[in-house]
ZALUM-212049 format. One record per residue (C-alpha): x, y negated, z; residue in one letter. Coordinates in nm, 4 decimals, padded with zeros to 6 digits. Layout:
<rec><c1>X</c1><c2>Y</c2><c3>Z</c3><type>A</type></rec>
...
***
This chain:
<rec><c1>07.6243</c1><c2>-06.6549</c2><c3>-01.8981</c3><type>X</type></rec>
<rec><c1>07.7035</c1><c2>-06.8695</c2><c3>-01.5975</c3><type>X</type></rec>
<rec><c1>07.7925</c1><c2>-06.6869</c2><c3>-01.2775</c3><type>X</type></rec>
<rec><c1>07.8220</c1><c2>-06.3563</c2><c3>-01.4633</c3><type>X</type></rec>
<rec><c1>07.4493</c1><c2>-06.2848</c2><c3>-01.4795</c3><type>X</type></rec>
<rec><c1>07.3676</c1><c2>-06.1237</c2><c3>-01.8119</c3><type>X</type></rec>
<rec><c1>07.0996</c1><c2>-05.8591</c2><c3>-01.7426</c3><type>X</type></rec>
<rec><c1>06.7337</c1><c2>-05.9439</c2><c3>-01.6959</c3><type>X</type></rec>
<rec><c1>06.4822</c1><c2>-05.6728</c2><c3>-01.6113</c3><type>X</type></rec>
<rec><c1>06.1081</c1><c2>-05.7214</c2><c3>-01.6403</c3><type>X</type></rec>
<rec><c1>05.7956</c1><c2>-05.5167</c2><c3>-01.7096</c3><type>X</type></rec>
<rec><c1>05.4607</c1><c2>-05.5504</c2><c3>-01.8805</c3><type>X</type></rec>
<rec><c1>05.2960</c1><c2>-05.5012</c2><c3>-01.5402</c3><type>X</type></rec>
<rec><c1>05.4782</c1><c2>-05.7775</c2><c3>-01.3529</c3><type>X</type></rec>
<rec><c1>05.2122</c1><c2>-06.0449</c2><c3>-01.2994</c3><type>X</type></rec>
<rec><c1>05.0147</c1><c2>-05.8814</c2><c3>-01.5823</c3><type>X</type></rec>
<rec><c1>05.2708</c1><c2>-05.9846</c2><c3>-01.8452</c3><type>X</type></rec>
<rec><c1>05.3352</c1><c2>-06.3352</c2><c3>-01.7118</c3><type>X</type></rec>
<rec><c1>05.6873</c1><c2>-06.2382</c2><c3>-01.5994</c3><type>X</type></rec>
<rec><c1>05.7806</c1><c2>-06.1543</c2><c3>-01.9582</c3><type>X</type></rec>
<rec><c1>05.6288</c1><c2>-06.4806</c2><c3>-02.0808</c3><type>X</type></rec>
<rec><c1>05.8226</c1><c2>-06.6867</c2><c3>-01.8277</c3><type>X</type></rec>
<rec><c1>06.1519</c1><c2>-06.5050</c2><c3>-01.8880</c3><type>X</type></rec>
<rec><c1>06.1212</c1><c2>-06.5657</c2><c3>-02.2611</c3><type>X</type></rec>
<rec><c1>06.0416</c1><c2>-06.9348</c2><c3>-02.2104</c3><type>X</type></rec>
<rec><c1>06.3293</c1><c2>-06.9861</c2><c3>-01.9680</c3><type>X</type></rec>
<rec><c1>06.5863</c1><c2>-06.8246</c2><c3>-02.1959</c3><type>X</type></rec>
<rec><c1>06.4631</c1><c2>-07.0364</c2><c3>-02.4870</c3><type>X</type></rec>
<rec><c1>06.4649</c1><c2>-07.3577</c2><c3>-02.2803</c3><type>X</type></rec>
<rec><c1>06.8185</c1><c2>-07.2871</c2><c3>-02.1576</c3><type>X</type></rec>
<rec><c1>06.9237</c1><c2>-07.2084</c2><c3>-02.5172</c3><type>X</type></rec>
<rec><c1>07.0737</c1><c2>-06.8770</c2><c3>-02.4110</c3><type>X</type></rec>
<rec><c1>07.2025</c1><c2>-06.6903</c2><c3>-02.7169</c3><type>X</type></rec>
<rec><c1>07.0132</c1><c2>-06.3613</c2><c3>-02.7367</c3><type>X</type></rec>
<rec><c1>07.3330</c1><c2>-06.1669</c2><c3>-02.8018</c3><type>X</type></rec>
<rec><c1>07.4745</c1><c2>-06.2798</c2><c3>-02.4653</c3><type>X</type></rec>
<rec><c1>07.2086</c1><c2>-06.1168</c2><c3>-02.2467</c3><type>X</type></rec>
<rec><c1>07.0770</c1><c2>-05.7669</c2><c3>-02.1874</c3><type>X</type></rec>
<rec><c1>06.6980</c1><c2>-05.7539</c2><c3>-02.1621</c3><type>X</type></rec>
<rec><c1>06.5136</c1><c2>-05.4535</c2><c3>-02.0266</c3><type>X</type></rec>
<rec><c1>06.1428</c1><c2>-05.4017</c2><c3>-01.9849</c3><type>X</type></rec>
<rec><c1>05.9163</c1><c2>-05.1215</c2><c3>-01.8782</c3><type>X</type></rec>
<rec><c1>05.6076</c1><c2>-04.9684</c2><c3>-02.0318</c3><type>X</type></rec>
<rec><c1>05.3273</c1><c2>-04.8794</c2><c3>-01.7959</c3><type>X</type></rec>
<rec><c1>05.2721</c1><c2>-04.5054</c2><c3>-01.7728</c3><type>X</type></rec>
<rec><c1>04.9519</c1><c2>-04.4717</c2><c3>-01.5721</c3><type>X</type></rec>
<rec><c1>04.6638</c1><c2>-04.3002</c2><c3>-01.7468</c3><type>X</type></rec>
<rec><c1>04.4298</c1><c2>-04.5432</c2><c3>-01.9155</c3><type>X</type></rec>
<rec><c1>04.1045</c1><c2>-04.4191</c2><c3>-02.0700</c3><type>X</type></rec>
<rec><c1>04.0860</c1><c2>-04.7315</c2><c3>-02.2883</c3><type>X</type></rec>
<rec><c1>04.4005</c1><c2>-04.6158</c2><c3>-02.4676</c3><type>X</type></rec>
<rec><c1>04.2217</c1><c2>-04.2948</c2><c3>-02.5633</c3><type>X</type></rec>
<rec><c1>04.4927</c1><c2>-04.0600</c2><c3>-02.4447</c3><type>X</type></rec>
<rec><c1>04.5611</c1><c2>-03.8186</c2><c3>-02.1649</c3><type>X</type></rec>
<rec><c1>04.9218</c1><c2>-03.9328</c2><c3>-02.1526</c3><type>X</type></rec>
<rec><c1>05.0241</c1><c2>-04.2949</c2><c3>-02.1717</c3><type>X</type></rec>
<rec><c1>05.3791</c1><c2>-04.2058</c2><c3>-02.2664</c3><type>X</type></rec>
<rec><c1>05.2714</c1><c2>-04.1037</c2><c3>-02.6127</c3><type>X</type></rec>
<rec><c1>05.4368</c1><c2>-04.2665</c2><c3>-02.9118</c3><type>X</type></rec>
<rec><c1>05.1382</c1><c2>-04.4864</c2><c3>-02.9975</c3><type>X</type></rec>
<rec><c1>05.1153</c1><c2>-04.6333</c2><c3>-02.6474</c3><type>X</type></rec>
<rec><c1>05.4892</c1><c2>-04.6981</c2><c3>-02.6222</c3><type>X</type></rec>
<rec><c1>05.4990</c1><c2>-04.8718</c2><c3>-02.9618</c3><type>X</type></rec>
<rec><c1>05.1967</c1><c2>-05.0886</c2><c3>-02.8774</c3><type>X</type></rec>
<rec><c1>05.3375</c1><c2>-05.1791</c2><c3>-02.5367</c3><type>X</type></rec>
<rec><c1>05.6774</c1><c2>-05.2743</c2><c3>-02.6765</c3><type>X</type></rec>
<rec><c1>05.5200</c1><c2>-05.4825</c2><c3>-02.9544</c3><type>X</type></rec>
<rec><c1>05.3194</c1><c2>-05.6784</c2><c3>-02.6949</c3><type>X</type></rec>
<rec><c1>05.6230</c1><c2>-05.7209</c2><c3>-02.4711</c3><type>X</type></rec>
<rec><c1>05.8290</c1><c2>-05.8584</c2><c3>-02.7597</c3><type>X</type></rec>
<rec><c1>05.5558</c1><c2>-06.1103</c2><c3>-02.8351</c3><type>X</type></rec>
<rec><c1>05.5401</c1><c2>-06.2233</c2><c3>-02.4714</c3><type>X</type></rec>
<rec><c1>05.9204</c1><c2>-06.2451</c2><c3>-02.4505</c3><type>X</type></rec>
<rec><c1>05.9388</c1><c2>-06.4231</c2><c3>-02.7894</c3><type>X</type></rec>
<rec><c1>06.2172</c1><c2>-06.1856</c2><c3>-02.8937</c3><type>X</type></rec>
<rec><c1>06.2880</c1><c2>-05.9555</c2><c3>-03.1838</c3><type>X</type></rec>
<rec><c1>06.4212</c1><c2>-05.6743</c2><c3>-02.9679</c3><type>X</type></rec>
<rec><c1>06.4900</c1><c2>-05.5570</c2><c3>-02.6139</c3><type>X</type></rec>
<rec><c1>06.7979</c1><c2>-05.3604</c2><c3>-02.5190</c3><type>X</type></rec>
<rec><c1>06.6451</c1><c2>-05.1082</c2><c3>-02.2784</c3><type>X</type></rec>
<rec><c1>06.2920</c1><c2>-04.9729</c2><c3>-02.2437</c3><type>X</type></rec>
<rec><c1>06.1980</c1><c2>-04.7760</c2><c3>-01.9337</c3><type>X</type></rec>
<rec><c1>05.8880</c1><c2>-04.5787</c2><c3>-01.8442</c3><type>X</type></rec>
<rec><c1>05.7606</c1><c2>-04.7634</c2><c3>-01.5373</c3><type>X</type></rec>
<rec><c1>05.6353</c1><c2>-04.4525</c2><c3>-01.3579</c3><type>X</type></rec>
<rec><c1>05.6792</c1><c2>-04.0792</c2><c3>-01.4002</c3><type>X</type></rec>
<rec><c1>05.4097</c1><c2>-03.9209</c2><c3>-01.6174</c3><type>X</type></rec>
<rec><c1>05.3673</c1><c2>-03.5663</c2><c3>-01.4881</c3><type>X</type></rec>
<rec><c1>05.1582</c1><c2>-03.4712</c2><c3>-01.7940</c3><type>X</type></rec>
<rec><c1>05.4373</c1><c2>-03.5455</c2><c3>-02.0408</c3><type>X</type></rec>
<rec><c1>05.7073</c1><c2>-03.2827</c2><c3>-02.0829</c3><type>X</type></rec>
<rec><c1>06.0594</c1><c2>-03.4137</c2><c3>-02.0339</c3><type>X</type></rec>
<rec><c1>06.1700</c1><c2>-03.2734</c2><c3>-02.3685</c3><type>X</type></rec>
***
């Protein structure tokens, strides 16, 4: 891309998902080929009783979060997924 910028980092929490929506729209409007950029996003790891789990880094939560992020970004994939915060209840293994 112009000026050497090729990595865009966002998160499902940034402006409650609006950051992902805007990033997706901008890349589409600028006709940036998906293969030319690296997109990273983060899943929220705070405990959420509505998700019916003691740990929000469980597989179900991560899959649901990524699916929603992809929809907001209007993309088929992201290159990097981070846990937004440390989850002390999830073992590192």
